Structures are given as structure tokens and as C-alpha cells.
C-alpha positions in Angstrom: 21.5 3.3 -97.5 23.8 0.7 -96.1 23.5 2.4 -92.7 19.7 2.1 -92.8 19.8 -1.6 -93.6 22.1 -2.3 -90.7 19.8 -0.4 -88.3 16.8 -2.4 -89.4 18.7 -5.7 -88.9 19.7 -4.6 -85.4 16.1 -3.8 -84.6 14.9 -7.3 -85.8 17.6 -9.1 -83.8 16.6 -7.1 -80.7 13.0 -8.2 -81.2 13.9 -11.8 -81.5 16.0 -11.6 -78.3 13.2 -9.9 -76.5 10.7 -12.6 -77.4 13.1 -15.3 -76.2 13.8 -13.5 -72.9 10.1 -12.8 -72.2 9.0 -16.4 -72.9 7.1 -15.7 -76.1 3.5 -14.9 -76.2 1.1 -14.7 -73.2 -0.2 -18.2 -74.0 3.2 -19.7 -73.6 4.1 -18.0 -70.3 5.4 -20.2 -67.4 3.9 -19.5 -64.0 6.0 -20.5 -61.0 4.2 -23.0 -58.7 3.7 -22.2 -55.0 5.9 -25.1 -54.0 8.8 -23.7 -55.9 8.7 -20.3 -54.1 11.2 -19.4 -51.5 9.5 -16.2 -50.2 8.9 -16.2 -46.5 5.5 -15.2 -45.3 4.1 -14.4 -41.8 1.6 -17.0 -40.6 -0.8 -16.3 -37.7 -2.2 -19.3 -35.6 -4.6 -19.6 -32.7 -4.7 -22.3 -30.0 -7.8 -23.7 -28.3 -6.7 -25.6 -25.2 -9.2 -28.4 -24.8 -10.7 -28.8 -21.3 -8.9 -31.1 -19.0 -11.0 -34.1 -17.9 -12.6 -34.3 -14.5 -10.1 -35.3 -11.8 -11.6 -38.8 -11.4 -11.4 -39.5 -15.1 -7.9 -38.2 -15.4 -6.7 -40.2 -12.3 -8.0 -43.4 -14.1 -6.3 -42.4 -17.3 -3.0 -41.9 -15.6 -3.3 -45.2 -13.7 -3.5 -43.7 -10.3 -0.3 -41.6 -10.6 -2.3 -38.6 -9.3 -0.4 -36.3 -11.7 -3.2 -33.8 -12.6 -2.1 -32.0 -15.7 -3.4 -28.6 -17.0 -1.9 -25.9 -19.2 -0.3 -24.5 -16.0 2.0 -27.5 -16.0 3.6 -26.5 -19.3 6.9 -24.8 -19.8 7.0 -24.5 -23.6 4.7 -24.6 -26.7 6.6 -25.7 -29.8 5.2 -25.0 -33.3 6.7 -27.0 -36.3 5.7 -26.6 -39.9 6.2 -29.3 -42.5 5.6 -29.5 -46.3 3.5 -32.1 -48.1 6.4 -34.6 -48.2 7.0 -34.4 -44.5 10.1 -32.2 -44.5 10.5 -29.6 -41.7 10.2 -26.0 -43.0 10.2 -24.0 -39.7 10.0 -24.3 -36.0 9.6 -21.9 -33.1 9.1 -22.1 -29.3 6.5 -20.0 -27.5 5.7 -19.4 -23.8 3.7 -22.1 -22.1 0.5 -19.9 -21.9 0.4 -19.0 -25.6 -3.0 -18.8 -27.2 -1.8 -17.3 -30.5 1.4 -16.5 -32.3 3.2 -15.7 -35.6 5.8 -17.8 -37.4 7.8 -17.2 -40.6 7.3 -20.0 -43.2 8.0 -20.3 -46.9 4.9 -19.9 -49.1 3.5 -23.0 -50.7 0.7 -25.5 -50.7 -0.2 -28.4 -48.4 1.6 -27.2 -45.3 1.1 -29.0 -42.0 1.3 -27.3 -38.6 2.1 -29.5 -35.5 1.8 -27.9 -32.0 3.3 -29.6 -28.9 2.8 -28.5 -25.3 5.8 -29.7 -23.2 6.5 -30.0 -19.5 9.7 -28.5 -18.0 11.2 -32.0 -18.2 10.6 -32.1 -22.0 7.8 -34.6 -22.2 5.0 -33.7 -24.6 1.6 -33.7 -22.9 -0.5 -31.6 -25.3 -0.8 -32.0 -29.1 -2.6 -30.4 -31.9 -2.2 -30.3 -35.7 -3.7 -28.9 -38.9 -3.0 -30.1 -42.4 -3.6 -29.1 -46.0 -2.9 -25.4 -45.5 -2.0 -23.2 -48.5 0.2 -20.2 -47.7 0.2 -17.5 -50.3 3.0 -15.1 -50.9 2.7 -11.3 -50.4 0.0 -11.5 -47.7 -0.2 -12.3 -44.0 -1.8 -15.8 -43.7 -4.1 -16.9 -40.9 -4.4 -20.6 -40.5 -7.3 -20.3 -38.0 -7.7 -22.2 -34.7 -5.8 -25.4 -33.8 -7.3 -27.5 -31.0 -4.8 -28.7 -28.4 -5.7 -32.1 -26.7 -4.3 -33.7 -23.7 -1.9 -36.6 -24.6 0.0 -38.3 -21.8 1.4 -41.3 -23.7 4.9 -40.0 -23.6 4.8 -39.3 -19.8 3.1 -42.4 -18.7 3.7 -44.9 -21.5 3.9 -47.8 -19.1 2.0 -47.0 -15.9 2.9 -49.2 -13.0 0.7 -50.6 -10.2 1.2 -49.0 -6.8 4.1 -50.4 -4.9 2.4 -49.6 -1.6 -1.1 -48.5 -0.6 -3.0 -48.4 2.6 -6.7 -47.4 3.0 -6.8 -48.4 6.7 -9.6 -50.9 6.3 -8.3 -53.1 9.1 -8.9 -52.4 12.8 -5.1 -52.1 13.6 -2.0 -51.0 11.9 -0.1 -53.6 9.9 3.6 -54.4 10.4 4.7 -51.9 7.7 4.1 -49.0 10.1 6.4 -48.1 13.0 5.1 -45.7 15.6 7.9 -43.3 16.6 6.0 -41.0 19.0 2.5 -40.1 20.0 -0.7 -42.1 19.7 -1.5 -43.7 16.3 -4.7 -45.7 15.8 -7.3 -46.5 13.1 -10.8 -45.3 13.7 -13.7 -45.4 11.2 -11.4 -46.4 8.4 -8.8 -43.6 8.7 -5.5 -43.3 10.5 -5.5 -40.9 13.4 -2.3 -39.3 14.7 -2.6 -37.7 18.1 0.2 -35.5 19.5 0.6 -32.1 21.2 1.5 -28.6 19.9 5.1 -28.7 21.3 7.6 -30.0 18.8 9.2 -32.5 21.2 5.7 -34.1 21.6 4.6 -34.2 18.0 3.2 -37.5 16.9 5.3 -39.3 14.3 4.9 -42.5 12.4 7.2 -44.2 9.8 6.6 -46.6 6.9 9.2 -49.4 6.9 9.7 -49.2 3.1 12.4 -47.4 1.1 11.7 -45.6 -2.2 14.0 -44.0 -4.8 14.1 -42.7 -8.3 11.0 -41.2 -9.9 7.8 -41.9 -7.9 4.7 -40.3 -6.5 3.0 -40.3 -3.1 -0.7 -39.3 -2.7 -2.9 -39.3 0.3 -5.8 -37.5 2.0 -5.5 -35.6 5.3 -7.7 -33.6 7.7 -6.6 -31.5 10.7 -9.2 -31.9 13.5 -7.1 -30.3 16.2 -3.7 -28.5 15.9 -2.3 -26.8 12.9 0.0 -29.1 11.0 -0.3 -32.2 8.8 3.1 -33.2 7.4 4.5 -35.9 5.1 8.1 -36.9 5.8 9.5 -37.9 2.5 12.8 -39.6 1.6 13.8 -40.1 5.2 17.4 -41.1 5.9 18.5 -43.3 8.8 20.1 -40.3 10.5 17.0 -38.2 10.5 17.0 -35.8 7.4 14.1 -35.9 5.0 11.9 -33.8 2.7 9.0 -31.9 4.3 5.7 -31.6 2.6 3.0 -30.1 4.9 -0.1 -28.0 5.1 -0.3 -25.4 7.9 -3.5 -23.7 9.1 -1.8 -20.8 10.9 0.1 -19.5 7.9 -2.5 -20.8 5.4 0.2 -22.5 3.3 1.3 -25.6 1.5 5.0 -26.0 2.0 8.0 -27.9 0.5 11.2 -27.9 2.6 14.1 -29.6 4.2 13.4 -31.6 7.3 15.4 -32.9 10.3 14.4 -35.6 12.7 13.7 -33.1 15.4 10.7 -31.7 13.5 11.3 -28.6 11.5 13.7 -27.3 8.9 13.9 -24.5 6.3 11.3 -24.1 3.5 12.4 -24.1 -0.1 9.0 -23.2 -1.7 5.4 -22.5 -0.5 2.0 -21.7 -1.7 -0.6 -19.6 0.1 -4.2 -20.8 0.3 -6.9 -21.0 2.9 -6.0 -24.2 4.7 -8.7 -24.9 7.3 -9.4 -27.3 10.2 -12.0 -30.1 9.8 -11.5 -30.1 6.0 -10.3 -33.0 3.9 -7.4 -32.2 1.5 -6.0 -34.5 -1.2 -2.3 -34.1 -1.5 0.1 -35.5 -4.1 3.8 -35.2 -4.6 5.8 -36.4 -7.6 9.6 -36.6 -7.8 11.0 -36.7 -11.3 14.8 -36.3 -11.3 15.4 -33.0 -9.6 11.8 -31.7 -10.0 9.4 -31.9 -7.1 5.7 -31.2 -7.9 3.0 -30.8 -5.3 -0.8 -30.9 -6.0 -3.6 -29.9 -3.7 -7.0 -31.3 -4.5 -5.8 -32.1 -8.0 -4.3 -28.7 -8.8 -0.6 -28.1 -9.1 0.5 -25.6 -6.5 4.2 -26.0 -6.3 6.8 -27.1 -8.8 10.4 -26.8 -7.5 13.6 -27.6 -9.4 16.2 -28.7 -6.9 19.2 -27.6 -8.9 21.3 -27.1 -5.8 20.6 -30.6 -4.5 19.1 -29.3 -1.2 16.5 -32.2 -1.0 17.0 -35.9 -0.6 16.2 -38.2 -3.5 15.5 -41.5 -1.7 14.5 -43.0 1.6 11.4 -43.9 3.7 8.2 -42.0 4.2 6.2 -41.1 7.3 3.7 -38.6 8.8 3.7 -36.0 11.6 0.7 -34.6 13.6 0.9 -31.7 16.1 -2.6 -32.3 17.3 -5.3 -34.7 16.1 -4.7 -35.3 12.4 -6.3 -37.9 10.1 -4.7 -39.6 7.1 -6.2 -42.0 4.5 -5.8 -43.5 1.0 -2.0 -43.5 0.9 -0.6 -44.6 -2.5 3.0 -44.8 -3.5 3.7 -45.5 -7.2 6.7 -45.5 -9.6 5.8 -44.1 -13.0 8.8 -44.0 -15.3 10.7 -46.9 -16.8 
């Protein structure tokens, strides 16, 4: 009998402990909030790259820097997730051409996704974000589409006015230009350089101004006769420079090393259908060791001069191996 009483007492005690451990009745149960969860969930996102403005609009936006941006300019897309209080929960880098991806984030409410498209030099030029997102545990979450918009405030926060420009509106060349060889004259509002197809008789002209640091040069050119229109960039007093030229024979846009006796090895090139009697808009931007070339507003070459093959400062000039026209030359610094 005593044994039976002890057994009943043990059963009662076990029931009390069970109620305490289980939280009592169903009405008194405590449900863990999403924000307290530590479970990681997979989150799928999609990116909609907003159309880049027309060239004329973008040129105005960037204060005549002639740096035409598109998604092809990007190196990295960075995705960062924050909670409702602004604390970073996760971050991940994706390839520059990403249109979708997956990231691991803790489940919870009121998450914020921030997407940044970055240039190879690290500046953010595209942005997109989406807030108020609830991520549920146990499932694969899809946050939908995030629109990526062009944002150049970090790259061109303080645009500067051109330090030199010439649209050849006068009848004769001003004193900034020094004719080195050949025949250079202004006709119908454009500069004409007339030389011959032999290197020793190429027409050359030099601008008596020095440039250094991060800057851009833009101009228009048309090859009427001959095959070469060349910009001599960062010319030194002893004749070395950076070559930027278009060539109708090889159908190329080329970046290379130059020497005063015209020529020099190429470091990068882009193949396209370069034709005679056609105007081309050319821009080159130097930012630290990165040289970027655009043709008609589209980036065709981006070269990182890690081996210091190319000069970083000096004068500029032009070369013609036939009858070549130049116009609307603008030189501008763009970084503080």
C-alpha cells in the first residue's frame, strides 16, 4: 500500500513538471517572433537595369565629361541586407552582369535590400533598394524585382568646367597650337590635317598645354583621305606619348605606346567597322592607372596599366596620314 502511494505521488510530480516545461495550456503558449529567429533562409532577387539616358542627356548630366556609363562599365554588383534598425545582416558580391541571384539571410520582418553597381575603381554608379520585406523561415523567399537606376553622384560629385576646348570657330589657329609637320588649317569650322601615307611625312600638331592626374579628352574626327586619325596623349619633351587612334585598314580602335617617330606597340584594341568619310566621336578618360576609351558614346576599351607602360601626364596633339578632320576638342578634369 505504501508503495502504491509513492507511485501516485511520483506521477503527480511528473505531471507538474511536464506542465511547467511545456508552458502550460495552449492559451498560454509563447510564440517566438520572426525578429528573434536565427535561422538562415535563401532569398532570391531579380534586377531590372534601368535604361541609360540618351547620349546628349547623359553628357549634360555629367557636365561634359563624356563618360558614357552603361552596365558594361561595371565590375561588381554588391547586395547588402539590413534589418529594421539599420544593422547589416548579410552582404555578397556578384558579377557585373548579374540580373538575379541568391543570398543567405536570417529570417525576420522588415528587411531592407540595397544593391550597388560599382566601377572597377570602386565608385558606385548604379543603385537600387527595396524595404519592408518579410523573410519567412523554412521556405525559399523571393523578394521580386529591384530596379537599378543610374547614379553618378559619387563619380562626378563636383564636375569641373573644361580646362581647354576648341571648336575651331576662328579662321586661323590660335597660339595654343604648334604645327610640327604637314599642313594644318581651319576650313568650314573644322581643323584639317594634311599629310602623306609615309610615316616621315605624317602631319602632326601639338597643343601647348600640359595635363596630369585624372582627366578626359573628347573630340570628333573624320578621315577623308588616308587611313589613320590619331590622338597623341601625355606627350613628353623627348617624344614618348600614349597613342589613341582609329585605323580604317585594320578596322580598329587602338590604345598603345607612342614614340615621336610615329608608331609604337599596341596595348589594347577593339575591332569595328571604321570607315572613311564618317564622323566619329572619341573620348578617353584617365583615372589613376585605368584608361577608358569610348567610340560614339560606347565604351570599347578599358585598360588597367598595372605595369606602368603608359605615361600619366604631358601635352596632347594629333596625327594625320592623309586628309583628316578634327573638331569639338574638350579637355576636362573630373576628380577632386
